[in-house]
Backbone bond lengths (Angstrom), bond angles and torsions (degrees), N, CA, C in turn:
res aa  C-N    CA-C-N  psi(-1)  N-CA   C-N-CA  omega(-1)  CA-C   N-CA-C  phi
1 V - - - 1.448 - - 1.524 108.09 -
2 E 1.307 115.79 129.63 1.449 120.90 178.65 1.528 108.58 -82.37
3 D 1.310 117.19 114.03 1.458 123.11 -177.19 1.526 109.27 -87.49
4 L 1.342 117.34 122.83 1.462 120.76 -174.27 1.526 113.74 -115.33
5 G 1.319 118.31 -13.48 1.464 119.99 -177.25 1.520 110.25 163.82
6 K 1.376 115.24 -162.99 1.456 117.62 -179.91 1.530 110.43 -153.97
7 I 1.340 114.66 157.87 1.454 121.48 174.68 1.517 106.78 -75.67
8 T 1.349 116.11 122.93 1.463 119.27 -176.79 1.515 112.53 -108.08
9 A 1.341 118.68 -21.39 1.456 119.98 -176.62 1.515 111.21 -157.90
10 M 1.340 114.52 162.07 1.464 122.69 174.20 1.520 107.14 -137.91
11 P 1.327 117.53 139.37 1.478 118.21 -178.07 1.524 113.49 -70.78
12 K 1.327 116.92 -22.75 1.460 120.09 -179.26 1.530 108.90 -92.72
13 A 1.309 116.02 149.93 1.470 121.49 -174.92 1.537 110.58 -83.81
14 R 1.303 116.68 54.65 1.462 120.42 174.73 1.504 109.01 -137.40
15 E 1.285 115.58 165.65 1.453 120.36 -174.22 1.530 113.84 -88.96
16 L 1.331 117.56 -24.50 1.459 121.08 -175.33 1.526 110.54 -112.75
17 A 1.337 116.40 143.37 1.461 121.71 177.43 1.519 109.59 -97.57
18 A 1.313 115.32 144.93 1.460 122.38 177.09 1.529 109.32 -114.83
19 R 1.322 115.70 169.27 1.462 121.23 178.20 1.527 108.92 -55.17
20 F 1.326 116.91 137.56 1.458 127.06 179.31 1.526 113.74 75.92
21 D 1.326 119.31 -1.43 1.468 121.00 172.62 1.511 109.47 -70.57
22 E 1.319 114.86 168.64 1.457 120.06 172.40 1.515 108.90 -111.80
23 V 1.327 115.11 146.37 1.459 122.26 175.99 1.513 107.16 -134.19
24 F 1.332 116.56 161.31 1.450 120.86 177.32 1.510 109.30 -114.90
25 V 1.327 116.19 130.37 1.449 122.75 -174.23 1.524 109.97 -119.42
26 E 1.319 114.11 136.15 1.467 121.43 172.64 1.521 106.44 -103.94
27 F 1.337 115.43 114.89 1.453 120.49 179.80 1.511 110.95 -91.06
28 D 1.330 116.12 154.52 1.459 121.18 172.42 1.524 107.93 -63.33
29 E 1.310 117.09 156.03 1.467 122.08 -177.12 1.516 113.13 -59.17
30 S 1.309 118.58 -29.17 1.464 121.82 -177.30 1.535 113.29 -73.79
31 V 1.336 117.24 -15.83 1.463 122.05 -177.70 1.525 109.30 -90.66
32 K 1.322 115.67 131.53 1.470 121.83 -179.41 1.534 108.77 -121.55
33 P 1.343 118.00 76.72 1.466 119.58 -177.15 1.529 112.19 -72.19
34 K 1.342 114.26 156.91 1.459 121.48 175.41 1.531 107.73 -130.35
35 P 1.332 117.19 152.31 1.477 118.85 176.47 1.540 110.08 -52.91
36 G 1.337 114.47 134.21 1.458 121.46 -178.21 1.519 113.97 98.23
37 D 1.343 117.46 -20.22 1.468 120.23 177.05 1.525 109.39 -63.78
38 R 1.305 114.72 147.71 1.485 120.12 179.07 1.525 110.42 -115.82
39 F 1.314 113.41 147.16 1.471 121.72 178.45 1.530 108.32 -140.36
40 S 1.311 115.88 164.09 1.451 120.86 177.31 1.513 110.37 -113.64
41 V 1.331 115.69 151.59 1.451 124.15 176.04 1.524 105.58 -99.59
42 Y 1.341 116.64 138.43 1.479 118.56 177.45 1.517 110.65 -138.24
43 N 1.323 113.54 158.99 1.457 122.54 171.94 1.504 108.65 -112.30
44 A 1.320 116.80 131.24 1.462 121.53 172.81 1.526 105.63 -90.59
45 E 1.313 116.58 118.66 1.456 120.22 -172.31 1.525 113.74 -108.76
46 G 1.338 115.52 13.75 1.456 119.22 173.32 1.506 115.15 91.84
47 K 1.309 113.54 -175.71 1.463 122.82 -176.10 1.524 109.96 -80.01
48 V 1.331 115.63 142.36 1.464 121.11 175.41 1.518 109.02 -126.92
49 S 1.315 114.79 144.96 1.464 120.70 176.45 1.529 108.38 -156.46
50 N 1.301 115.09 169.76 1.441 122.13 178.42 1.519 107.56 -147.76
51 K 1.317 117.06 139.49 1.473 120.12 -175.72 1.516 112.37 -62.64
52 I 1.353 119.14 -20.25 1.457 119.53 180.00 1.522 112.60 -89.01
53 S 1.338 117.81 -0.50 1.456 121.57 -178.56 1.522 110.53 -108.19
54 D 1.339 114.60 151.20 1.453 119.98 175.35 1.535 110.59 -92.05
55 R 1.338 117.71 7.96 1.451 122.28 -177.11 1.514 112.07 -131.54
56 Q 1.317 113.10 165.05 1.453 121.11 171.05 1.510 106.89 -141.31
57 G 1.315 116.39 163.92 1.449 119.29 -179.86 1.517 110.38 -155.40
58 F 1.328 114.02 -168.86 1.454 120.27 179.02 1.505 108.11 -119.10
59 R 1.315 116.33 141.21 1.452 122.33 -176.59 1.518 109.16 -101.92
60 Y 1.331 116.00 126.09 1.466 123.12 176.76 1.513 107.90 -127.36
61 T 1.327 116.24 141.68 1.452 120.65 179.79 1.519 109.30 -129.75
62 I 1.331 116.04 125.20 1.471 120.72 174.34 1.522 106.89 -74.83
63 T 1.343 116.24 126.69 1.465 120.93 -175.16 1.527 113.23 -113.95
64 G 1.335 117.75 -12.30 1.446 118.70 179.91 1.519 111.97 -172.20
65 Q 1.325 115.24 170.37 1.458 123.12 -179.97 1.525 108.36 -125.52
66 L 1.336 116.81 136.72 1.470 122.44 -177.77 1.518 110.21 -125.31
67 E 1.336 115.09 154.31 1.460 120.96 173.37 1.515 109.04 -127.81
68 V 1.335 116.32 134.61 1.472 122.86 -178.85 1.523 109.66 -70.01
69 K 1.329 116.47 129.71 1.470 122.44 175.68 1.533 111.07 -102.36
70 E 1.339 116.96 -59.48 1.460 119.39 -177.65 1.518 109.87 -163.84
71 K 1.340 114.44 162.62 1.453 119.54 176.04 1.519 108.83 -89.14
72 V 1.340 115.37 135.86 1.455 121.94 179.00 1.524 106.46 -129.28
73 G 1.328 116.87 99.53 1.458 120.24 -175.14 1.513 110.32 65.92
74 K 1.346 116.92 -121.25 1.467 120.72 -179.25 1.531 112.90 -97.86
75 V 1.329 117.78 -0.44 1.451 121.27 -179.69 1.521 111.18 -117.31
76 W 1.321 115.33 168.36 1.458 121.57 -179.93 1.513 109.87 -114.55
77 K 1.335 116.21 129.56 1.462 121.44 174.36 1.518 107.21 -80.15
78 M 1.342 115.25 129.33 1.461 120.27 -177.83 1.515 110.42 -131.93
79 K 1.318 115.95 146.36 1.462 122.74 177.62 1.515 108.18 -95.49
80 V 1.329 116.76 136.22 1.455 122.65 176.13 1.528 108.25 -80.69
81 L 1.321 116.83 114.82 1.465 121.48 -178.80 1.521 112.38 -87.55
82 E 1.322 116.49 -40.62 1.461 121.67 -178.26 1.515 109.02 -146.77
83 V 1.320 114.42 148.89 1.460 121.74 175.63 1.526 107.22 -131.99
84 S 1.343 116.14 125.41 1.470 120.00 177.92 1.520 111.10 -115.99
85 D 1.337 116.86 -9.31 1.456 123.38 177.13 1.523 106.32 -159.95
86 L 1.301 119.38 -168.02 1.453 122.35 -176.59 1.531 111.07 -67.18
87 V 1.336 115.37 129.64 1.460 122.34 173.70 1.509 106.38 -119.31
88 E 1.347 116.79 119.09 1.457 120.61 -173.64 1.519 112.02 -145.50
89 R 1.316 116.18 169.10 1.466 121.02 176.49 1.506 109.44 -53.51
90 G 1.319 115.97 141.24 1.460 121.40 178.34 1.508 114.00 89.99
91 N 1.355 118.74 -15.29 1.467 120.22 176.52 1.520 109.59 -61.09
92 R 1.315 115.65 149.42 1.446 122.35 -177.49 1.533 111.64 -90.06
93 I 1.326 115.65 157.52 1.468 123.05 -178.89 1.519 108.64 -114.37
94 T 1.339 115.36 141.14 1.465 121.50 177.20 1.526 109.48 -137.63
95 V 1.331 116.45 -178.82 1.452 120.83 178.10 1.524 110.12 -59.91
96 Y 1.314 116.17 154.02 1.466 121.09 -177.34 1.526 109.53 -63.29
97 T 1.318 115.07 123.26 1.446 122.65 178.42 1.522 106.19 -123.77
98 P 1.341 117.55 94.76 1.462 120.04 -174.11 1.520 112.88 -65.11
99 K 1.334 114.76 153.90 1.450 121.25 175.51 1.524 108.70 -63.48
100 I 1.298 116.29 139.39 1.462 121.26 -178.50 1.509 108.95 -75.81
101 E 1.320 116.39 122.64 1.464 121.10 179.70 1.517 112.13 -89.28
102 K 1.348 116.02 -41.84 1.469 119.52 -178.16 1.516 108.46 -154.05
103 I 1.309 116.19 139.95 1.470 121.72 176.78 1.524 107.13 -124.71
104 S 1.308 115.04 130.77 1.464 119.73 174.13 1.522 107.95 -92.03
105 Q 1.314 115.86 123.75 1.448 119.45 -179.63 1.524 109.71 -69.14
106 T 1.343 115.44 138.46 1.455 120.92 -179.28 1.512 109.48 -131.80
107 F 1.312 114.93 151.55 1.453 121.05 177.62 1.516 108.38 -117.68
108 T 1.298 117.25 152.15 1.456 121.31 -179.49 1.520 108.92 -129.60
109 N 1.328 115.05 153.75 1.485 119.64 177.43 1.516 110.95 -82.33
110 R 1.341 116.84 -13.15 1.468 120.35 179.93 1.533 109.97 -73.14
111 R 1.307 115.07 146.10 1.467 119.84 175.78 1.522 107.30 -97.10
112 I 1.324 115.04 108.67 1.461 120.58 179.29 1.511 107.68 -119.53
113 E 1.331 116.00 117.70 1.454 120.45 178.12 1.507 108.20 -102.85
114 A 1.329 116.59 138.50 1.462 121.62 -177.44 1.531 109.06 -139.80
115 A 1.302 115.26 159.51 1.465 121.65 174.25 1.517 108.35 -115.69
116 I 1.311 117.18 146.61 1.453 121.77 174.75 1.539 106.97 -80.27
117 L 1.339 114.82 120.54 1.478 119.14 -178.91 1.525 112.42 -87.34
118 A 1.333 115.62 -38.16 1.464 120.04 -175.08 1.520 108.01 -163.13
119 S 1.325 116.01 172.09 1.450 120.99 174.15 1.513 108.45 -122.55
120 Y 1.337 115.78 160.46 1.456 120.96 -178.65 1.523 111.27 -58.42
121 N 1.320 115.87 -48.59 1.455 121.19 175.33 1.522 106.28 -104.17
122 D 1.321 116.36 103.00 1.459 121.20 -173.90 1.530 113.05 -70.94
123 G 1.306 115.62 53.81 1.461 119.74 177.47 1.514 109.35 -88.38
124 P 1.330 117.61 -147.54 1.453 121.55 178.57 1.542 110.69 -56.90
125 G 1.303 117.82 156.94 1.450 122.72 -176.88 1.514 115.05 -68.92
126 I 1.306 118.04 0.24 1.454 121.88 -178.17 1.535 108.94 -85.94
127 Q 1.320 115.87 126.58 1.450 121.86 177.70 1.522 108.27 -110.93
128 S 1.331 116.68 151.87 1.443 120.89 178.81 1.526 109.26 -136.40
129 F 1.314 116.14 -179.54 1.473 122.01 -179.35 1.536 108.72 -52.87
130 G 1.319 116.24 127.50 1.456 120.91 179.29 1.506 114.91 93.13
131 S 1.327 118.79 -10.00 1.450 120.88 177.25 1.529 111.24 -65.63
132 V 1.315 116.86 149.74 1.472 121.88 177.74 1.521 106.67 -112.29
133 V 1.344 115.14 129.35 1.458 121.34 177.01 1.519 109.56 -127.37
134 Y 1.321 116.19 163.05 1.455 123.08 178.79 1.513 108.69 -112.60
135 L 1.338 116.51 128.95 1.461 122.34 178.92 1.517 110.76 -100.94
136 D 1.330 115.99 161.39 1.455 120.85 -178.98 1.531 112.46 -94.03
137 R 1.298 118.67 18.18 1.453 122.99 176.66 1.533 108.14 -130.17
138 G 1.329 116.16 153.92 1.461 119.98 -176.31 1.517 112.57 -150.39
139 R 1.316 115.04 -158.39 1.463 123.19 -176.35 1.537 111.67 -53.21
140 A 1.310 117.83 -43.81 1.470 122.12 -178.84 1.536 112.00 -62.64
141 D 1.320 116.68 -20.48 1.460 121.64 179.50 1.529 112.35 -94.52
142 G 1.333 116.77 0.81 1.448 120.84 -179.94 1.523 114.37 97.85
143 V 1.324 117.20 3.93 1.465 120.86 178.58 1.534 108.77 -73.73
144 E 1.323 116.29 137.27 1.457 122.14 179.60 1.520 110.66 -125.61
145 L 1.321 116.46 156.10 1.455 122.39 177.39 1.534 108.59 -55.69
146 G 1.317 117.11 130.85 1.456 122.09 178.48 1.519 114.69 92.73
147 N 1.342 118.11 -11.32 1.469 119.65 178.09 1.512 111.22 -56.22
148 I 1.315 114.83 145.38 1.462 123.03 178.63 1.529 108.11 -103.21
149 F 1.323 116.22 130.26 1.462 122.53 172.14 1.513 107.68 -115.15
150 E 1.322 117.02 137.48 1.454 121.12 171.25 1.510 107.44 -92.88
151 T 1.335 116.82 141.49 1.458 120.24 178.56 1.527 109.16 -106.54
152 F 1.324 114.66 143.73 1.468 120.75 -177.61 1.510 109.86 -133.05
153 S 1.322 116.12 160.70 1.458 121.27 175.03 1.520 108.73 -137.41
154 F 1.308 115.23 163.86 1.463 121.54 177.26 1.524 109.76 -133.49
155 V 1.322 115.95 21.01 1.475 120.99 -176.82 1.533 109.80 -113.29
156 D 1.309 116.57 135.34 1.466 122.60 173.87 1.527 106.88 -71.62
157 Q 1.312 118.09 115.35 1.464 122.53 -174.78 1.534 112.90 -66.37
158 S 1.310 117.90 -21.75 1.467 119.03 -178.08 1.532 112.64 -80.82
159 N 1.334 117.69 -30.72 1.454 118.45 -178.36 1.532 114.26 -125.77
160 G 1.353 117.64 -4.13 1.457 121.03 177.11 1.515 115.20 77.36
161 K 1.329 117.92 5.87 1.455 120.67 -178.89 1.531 111.24 -89.17
162 K 1.343 115.54 149.28 1.454 120.28 177.93 1.521 110.60 -67.19
163 I 1.313 115.06 134.35 1.470 121.16 175.03 1.519 108.55 -82.10
164 S 1.339 115.85 -41.98 1.456 122.31 179.67 1.537 107.60 -156.70
165 S 1.333 115.22 175.30 1.470 118.62 177.85 1.538 110.88 -87.76
166 E 1.312 116.89 -10.03 1.471 123.05 177.71 1.545 108.83 -108.10
167 P 1.331 118.16 156.97 1.467 119.39 177.55 1.536 111.28 -54.09
168 A 1.308 116.44 131.85 1.462 120.78 -174.78 1.529 112.92 -103.79
169 Y 1.330 118.52 -30.34 1.453 120.04 -178.84 1.523 111.24 -156.08
170 K 1.341 114.71 151.84 1.453 122.04 -178.37 1.533 110.06 -77.71
171 T 1.339 116.52 135.95 1.471 120.24 -179.37 1.523 112.45 -113.29
172 G 1.332 117.76 -15.86 1.469 119.33 -179.56 1.500 113.13 167.43
173 E 1.334 114.81 -168.29 1.463 121.80 179.19 1.521 109.16 -134.67
174 L 1.345 115.77 150.36 1.457 122.81 176.35 1.518 108.67 -123.18
175 T 1.306 117.61 144.40 1.451 122.84 173.37 1.519 108.47 -116.08
176 V 1.311 118.54 127.31 1.454 122.70 -179.54 1.534 109.39 -70.08
177 I 1.347 115.68 121.75 1.459 119.78 -177.83 1.538 113.06 -108.98
178 T 1.303 117.28 -15.18 1.457 121.17 174.95 1.519 108.78 -161.17
179 L 1.322 116.13 155.92 1.466 120.94 -178.76 1.514 109.29 -121.42
């Protein structure tokens, strides 16, 4: 994630920003914003790993979209266009990453195996339709937006014991929504 700055203030006396609120952003010196430019707010949620994976990574979540209004002293006044999670003082700013409107599912002839490292809501290990998970493979491995992954398990759900050392049955499908 390209880090460009952070939310430093809000004109209202609350901690969270809502759609159409204004926030003030301090950009890094290398960034030259102009009125109308859009940026995204993100949360850095730390390192993720899983014992069944040979990789680890960092989890980032886009939580909102901002539009530059004007410069006020050393900061920029920005309008909150969208909020998909908590947007608060101290959140970091990155390049504009628009909300995904539609993804066309695609299949590939390449065999790409991946492990689920974490889920968006780190609750119980059970995922359902609409859940968001993070895989340990990405663009450098040949993964593309819209790719379909089948998920498998090798554990007996009634007693938690391994059925085999190889995947024993299909549990679902995943569609890649971002890389």
